[in-house]
C-alpha positions in Angstrom: 92.0 99.2 124.8 93.2 101.2 121.9 94.4 100.5 118.4 97.3 102.7 117.4 98.0 103.1 113.7 101.2 104.9 112.7 101.9 105.9 109.1 105.6 106.3 108.8 108.5 106.8 106.4 109.8 103.3 105.6 113.4 104.2 106.7 112.0 105.0 110.2 110.4 101.5 110.7 113.4 99.9 112.4 113.8 102.8 114.9 110.1 102.7 115.7 110.1 98.9 116.1 113.1 99.1 118.5 111.2 101.6 120.6 108.0 99.5 120.6 110.0 96.4 121.7 111.7 98.4 124.5 108.1 99.4 125.5 107.2 95.8 125.9 104.9 95.6 122.8 104.7 91.9 121.9 103.1 92.2 118.5 102.5 94.5 115.6 101.3 94.4 112.0 103.3 96.3 109.4 101.7 97.0 106.0 103.4 98.8 103.0 101.0 101.6 101.9 101.0 104.5 99.4 99.3 107.8 99.6 99.8 111.6 99.7 99.4 114.4 102.1 101.2 117.7 102.1 104.0 116.2 100.0 101.6 115.7 97.0 103.8 113.0 95.5 107.2 113.5 94.0 109.2 113.2 90.7 111.4 110.2 90.0 113.7 109.4 87.1 113.1 106.0 85.6 115.3 104.9 82.7 116.2 108.5 82.0 112.6 109.7 81.9 111.1 111.9 84.6 108.0 110.2 86.1 105.5 111.9 88.3 104.9 109.6 91.3 101.4 110.6 92.5 101.7 108.6 95.7 104.5 108.4 98.3 105.5 105.1 99.8 105.0 104.7 103.6 104.5 101.9 106.1 101.5 101.4 108.3 102.2 100.0 111.8 99.2 98.7 113.7 99.2 97.6 117.3 96.7 97.1 120.2 97.6 98.5 123.6 96.2 99.0 127.0 94.7 102.5 127.6 97.3 103.5 130.2 100.2 103.0 127.7 98.9 105.3 125.0 100.3 108.7 126.0 103.9 107.6 126.6 103.8 105.2 123.6 102.6 107.9 121.2 105.3 110.3 122.3 107.9 107.5 121.9 106.7 106.7 118.4 106.6 110.4 117.5 110.2 111.0 118.7 111.6 107.9 116.9 109.8 108.5 113.6 110.3 112.3 113.3 112.8 113.8 110.9 111.3 117.3 111.2 110.4 117.3 107.5 107.0 117.3 105.7 105.9 113.7 105.3 106.9 112.3 108.6 103.4 110.7 108.9 100.5 110.5 111.3 99.5 108.5 114.4 95.8 107.6 114.8 94.3 106.2 118.0 90.9 104.5 118.1 88.9 102.7 120.7 88.7 98.9 120.6 85.5 97.3 121.7 87.0 93.8 122.2 89.8 91.5 121.0 89.5 87.7 120.7 92.6 85.4 120.5 91.6 82.8 117.9 93.6 80.0 119.3 92.4 80.1 122.9 89.2 82.2 122.8 90.6 84.6 125.3 89.0 88.1 125.1 89.9 91.6 126.2 93.2 92.8 127.5 94.3 89.2 128.4 94.4 88.4 124.7 96.9 91.2 124.0 99.9 89.4 125.6 
């Protein structure tokens, strides 16, 4: 099993969610996050005053998937989240040792569905 974490532009969340649902993903966690990469923040005008925003708002989508799904899923997320501009985000894939469904005690891939 793998955990897929995708850091995305907030305006791309619906497109990515639709792709994940089409893929058969039955659950995900979405967390609003802030940070910076190559964008290094940006300038906003607040009540007529320029304000340097040191962090850029993004969303973090986390999901658990079977190993066989990963390559196609990553490409689908990449295509649906891409604008071609700096700041489109990152996808991180990590190994998962085990998963336990709290309600039933099921473990492993069975607990993903």
